[in-house]
N, C-alpha and C positions, 0 to 999 in steps of 0.2 A: 504494500500500500504506500503510495507516494505521500510524504509528509508535507504539511503546510509550512511555509516560512514563518514560524512563530517569532515575533519580536521579543527580545530580551527586556523584561520589565525591571525597572530599577526599584526593587522592593525595599531597598535601604531607605528610600524617601518616606516610607510610611511606617508608623508604629503598628504593633499588633492590634491595638484598639481601633486604629483607623481602618485597618484591613477588615476587621470583623464587624465594624459598625454598619456598613451598607447591607451585607447579607442578613444580619440580625434585625435591622430595621425592616427590611422587606419581609422577613419571616414574621415579625411582630404584626405587621399590617395584614398579612395573609391569615394569621391565627385569629386576629380580631374579626375578619370577615367570616371565617369558618365558625367560630364560636357564636358570633352574632346570628348567623344563619341557623345554627343548632338551637339557640334560645327561642327564636321566633317560629321555627318550622318543625322542631323536634328531630331534625336530621342535619348532618354536617353539610349536605348538599341537596339540591333538588333531586328527588328520587324518580327515576324512570319507571315505567310500568313493570320492568323486570323485578324491581324491588318493592314497589307500592301496590302492585296489582292493577288490573284494568283490561281494556280491550284494544286490540290492534286490527285495523281493517286495511286491506289492500283494495283500492278501487280504481276503476278506469272510467273517466268522465270528461266531457268537453267543457264542463263548467269551470269557472275560475275559482281562485282560492276563497274570495269573499263569499261566493255563493255556496261553496262547500262548507265553510265554517257556519254559515247561517242555516244550513239544512238540518242541524241537529239540536235537540233540546239539551243534550249534554255538551259541556264545553270541550272543544277540541284542544287537547294539551299540546299536541305537536303534529305538524303536517310537513311532509317532505316528499320530494319527487324520487323516482327510482332510476331515472335514466331512460325509461321507456315512455314514449309519447303518451300524454294524458293519463299517466298512472301516478297515483299518490299512495302514501302510507299514512294513515291517521292513527293517533293514539288518544285514548280516552281513559279517565280514571274509573269510570263505571264498568262493572262486569256484566251489564245487561247487553250482551252481544246480540241477542235476537232483536231487541228493540232498536238498537242502533242500526243494524242491517236493514230493518224494515224502513227506517227513516231515509237511509241512503237510497234504497230502491225506489221509494215514493217520490223523493224530491230532487234527485240528481239525474242527469242525462247520460245514458250509456255512451261509450266511445269505442272506436276501433272495431265497429261491426258487432259488438257484443249485445246480447239480450239483457244481461245483468250488469249492474254497476259494481257490485261487490265480487271480487275475484277470490279473496281469501280472508278468513277471520280467525283470530286467535284470542283466547281469554286467559288471563293470568289472575288467579285468586290471590286475595290478600295473604292467606297462609303460605301460598307458594312463594310470594314475594318476600315474606318474612324468612322463609328457608333460604332464599337466595341471599338475603342480607347477612344471615349468620354464616353462610358459606364464604361469602366475600370477605367478611371480617376475619374469619379463621385464616383465610388465605393470606391476608395482609399481615396478621399477627405472626403467623408461622414464617413468613418471608423476613420480617424484621428480627425475629428471634434467631433464625438461621444466619442472617447477615451479621448480627451482633456476635453470635458464637464464632463465626468464621473470623471476624476481625480480631477478637480476643485470642483465638487460637493462633493466628498468624503473628501478632505483634506482642502479645502477653504483657502489655502495659496499658494503663488506663487511658491516658490522654490521646495517643494516636487512634486507639480503638473507638473511644467515645466521639472523636472528631468524625469518623466515618458514619457513625449512627446519626449524629446531629445533621450532617450534610444530607444523608438519605431522607431523614424526616422532613427537612426543609424542601427537598426536591419533590415530595409528595404533597405537602400542605399548600405550596404556592400554586400548582396547577388546579387543585381543588377550589381554591379561592377564585381563580380566574374563571373556572367553570361556573361558579355561582354568579359572578358578575355578568358573564356572557349568556347565562341562561341555558347552559349545556347540562342535561340531566345526567345523574350518576346511573350508569347501566352496567351490565356485565361486560360490555365492550370497553367502556372507559376504565372500569376497574382493572381489566387486563392491561390497559395502557399504563396505569399507575404501578402495577406489579412489574412491568417491563422497566419502568424508571428506577425501581429499586436495584435491578440488575445493572443498569447503566451507571448508577451512582456508585455502587460498590466497586465496579470495575475501575472507574477513573480515580476514586479515592485510594484504593489499594495500590494502584499504579504509582500515585504520588508518594504515598507513605513508604512504599517499598524502595523507591529510588532515593528518598531522603534518608531513611534509616538504615538501609542495608547495602546500598551501592557505594563505591568509592567516589571521591570528589567532595568539594565543600557543599554547603547547603544550597547556595544559589545555582551552582552548576548542576547539581542533581535535580533541582526544581525545573530548570530549563530543559533538561533531557526528558523529564516526565511530561512537560507541557508539549514538547514536540510530538510525542506519541498520543497523549491524552486529548489534546485539542484537535488533532487530526481526526481521531476516532469520533469525537463528539460532534464536530462540525459536519463531518461526512454524514453521520446518522441524522443530524438535524436537517441538513439539506434534503436528504431523501424524504424525511417526514413532511417537510414543507411542501415538496412537490406533490406528495400523496394528498395532503390537506387541500391544496388548491384544485387538483384534478377531481378529487372526490366531491368537493363543494360544487364545482361547475356542473358535474353530472348528477348532483343531487343524491349521492350515496352517503346518507347522514351519518351512519355509525363509523364509517372510515374517516371522514374529515374530522369528526369529533375525537377519535383516537389519535389521529395525526396531530391535531392541535394540542391535545394534552401532552403528547411526546415533545413537540417543539418547545412549548412553554417549560416543561420539565427539564429538557436538555439545556436550555438557556439558564435556568436556575442552577443546574449542575455545574456549568462553567463558573458561575459566580461563587457558588458554595465551595467548590473544590479549590479554586486558585485564589480565594480571598479568606473565607472562613476556616476551612481545613488547614490551609497554609499558615494562617496566623497562629492556630493552635499548635501546629507542628513546630513553628519557629520558637514559640514560647517554651515548648517542651525541650527542644534541642539546646537552646542557649540559656534557659533559666530553670525550668522545672526539673530537668534531668540531673542537675548538679546539686539539688537540694537534699 
């Protein structure tokens, strides 16, 4: 893999507090958004029907979006195109799939030569959504426990290991806050994206810690070598996810552009957390904490 020409940053110009201040401030704002959302809605993010329960309809109609939304007594939580002409996917909080289908057939105009407007219908019960919530939570907790265990097993010291955990935690919280602001629901797909971010975060942080603590050369030389590889990997992944996000959004593939956006935001956060927050903790440990 060809490396980017990463500029050498004069980290000597900044104190550890200055380096850590920006990522910690961003994390504080993100936590405020997530906690506020939790207080007012009962969940850290807007739950999609995967977690809250509801009905999903795939319809084909020549009617426009405003007509579609006005055809139902139930509020349409989400409406997105599928890339197929005149085809839409609608999401409702209600589990009255039969009643919703009847309204669609009665008030909407079929398209593409079909006799029926509704092409497919799925219902997710609240109990099924609750099961999905528990499964997603278990997955995230297990991922964090595994990440922390791996970090402590590799470095066997508190500060470098906790730096990895804090960076990964921030890499998850910031995208969730952005999802809340942009109205992106928490679904099984976006949870998968968040789990992927844990892997990306651990990879870049362990790379930095390993270069600084175990490789030859002084602190800043080791940091620069780690950045050459780490920044190359992260920016390459971020570019690919950005392309995915744009293409999926243009073609109306909702779940893909949502996952792509979560990964882009998370990878941007990872660059900041790895080379500012994690690095400041490592430098403190290397030059001050390790000698105490």
